[in-house]
C-alpha angles and dihedrals in degrees: 000000000000116000109266109242134176108257097175136033122210129200129204110280096022119136112243111211115214093239091056091050092049094046092050092047093047091052091054094046093048091050095050093046093054100050111143133194095266091058096054113094112238089232094054110130101220116166106238094221088063093062123090110222128209104232093186105051106003144036103348112212140084099262092246105142091219097058143033137075118338127202104228100176133020093185132000120211104215096183109134095015121128125219110276095023113159121233119216139169109264125247093266094045090236102109149354127288130182130228110209126207102018095109118050119226114269095235099064123183101254096186111128094012126123130216115282091011107162129235119225139175112268123243091268092053093229104099144017128264135181127234141153119260114260131197088262090064095057123054108206120196113234135181131201119199129207124187139189108181101187139066103305126246134176106271142136130240094017116193127338125346120238125223118224107221098187137020109285142193106208114209110172149014121211123189135183137173135196092218115042121227114252128200095016140026123270111236123194130184128200113211138190134191085274095054136263113353098181147331140219131202126209105202119231110276093020131107104202142035140172131202128192117223137167110206128149118214126187125233113273098037122132122227128210143167133240126191106210100172137017134186113289097218099027114014097204128240147218098037124193120184123186122196112200133193147124133263116253102188 
């Protein structure tokens, strides 16, 4: 846009030819229509919603003053930062802070490590450390089976004992028979060296039952089975009991 200047001066009483009027008006219109960025004063108060934005090659948002792209930082002083530092909005939402130490450097010291060795948060929760997986990191489902393949009677410590080779959290007891108890329920207890850890009841006339438990047992314990009640008319027979749980160490 050329700077708009006065090319003619009129006095009171002068005749204004139409061609002069039109030429002056055209010059003003042409100047306004060709305004560029350099000609807009930096203090001009133009409502953003009044501006048409070029979404392909220019400022890409709708012109709504409440939305769009924001310039967060003009220049960031990185003195004192470490590689991998995280940037975050500060507690008053007025600036940028850094959180050091949450991301480890990319070029780790691999000496002494083994393939597939995992990374984990350290005990303070502020950095990463490496360590080998232990049995405490992986919970393995395990089952222990007890059997009494005869006509059932009330008795303690039925069949073989089972050795617990790692710390366990036992979560359920399942029981089934080939001949259902009749006249009374069939009641079974699972025991350890510390006492009874759970029981399950097969109702009279039924063949299966399940009981949910939550009992922790240390490594080295021995497990066993008691039959504390059988059917009064038909005791039941061919009993299989499965104790299920997960390792905890």
